[in-house]
C-alpha positions in Angstrom: 140.9 80.4 58.8 139.5 83.5 57.2 142.3 84.1 54.7 145.0 81.7 53.4 147.4 82.8 50.7 149.4 79.8 49.4 152.5 80.1 47.3 151.2 83.2 45.4 153.2 84.6 42.6 152.2 87.9 41.0 154.1 90.1 38.5 153.4 93.4 36.7 154.8 93.9 33.2 157.2 91.0 33.9 158.4 92.5 37.2 157.8 90.2 40.1 155.9 91.7 43.0 155.4 88.4 44.9 157.2 85.2 44.5 155.8 82.4 46.7 154.0 84.4 49.3 152.2 82.6 52.2 149.9 84.2 54.7 147.3 83.0 57.1 144.8 85.2 58.9 142.6 83.6 61.5 139.1 84.5 62.6 139.1 86.6 65.8 142.7 87.7 65.5 144.2 90.9 64.3 146.6 90.5 61.4 148.8 93.5 60.4 150.4 93.9 57.0 153.3 96.3 57.5 156.3 97.4 55.4 157.9 100.3 53.6 156.3 102.0 50.7 156.3 100.0 47.5 156.6 96.5 49.1 153.2 95.2 48.0 150.8 95.8 50.9 148.0 97.2 48.8 148.7 94.6 46.1 148.3 91.8 48.6 145.0 93.3 49.8 143.8 93.5 46.2 144.6 89.8 45.7 142.7 89.0 48.9 139.6 90.9 47.7 139.9 89.5 44.1 140.4 92.9 42.5 143.4 91.3 40.8 144.3 87.7 40.2 147.4 85.8 41.2 149.6 84.5 38.3 150.1 81.3 40.4 149.1 79.9 43.7 145.9 80.1 45.7 144.0 82.8 47.6 141.4 81.2 49.9 138.8 83.3 51.7 136.4 81.6 54.1 137.8 78.3 52.8 136.9 79.1 49.1 139.4 79.6 46.3 138.9 83.1 44.8 140.3 82.0 41.5 137.5 79.5 41.1 134.6 81.8 42.0 132.2 83.6 39.7 131.9 87.4 40.0 128.7 87.1 42.0 130.3 84.7 44.4 133.2 87.1 44.8 130.8 90.0 45.6 129.2 87.7 48.3 132.6 87.1 49.9 133.5 90.7 49.8 130.2 91.5 51.7 131.3 89.2 54.5 134.7 90.9 54.9 
C-alpha cells in the first residue's frame, strides 16, 4: 500500500470538507481522483503530501503516518512520491 487515508475529517473555517474519507492507493496501480469542481480533489492531494493536516483520522504514505512525522521525514516521503 502506497497511500492509505483512514477516516479522515477536515474542515475549513468550520465548514466540513471531508467527513470520514477512506482511500487506498496500491503500488503499481493507477488511482484516479475525479469529481466536479469544488469537491476536494486538490485538498485530498494536499493531505496526502502533508501540505495540510487532517483534523482527525490518519494519512499513511509508504506505511508511515504523516501526522507523526517530522518536517525532514515528510520531505523524504515527498521525494519518493
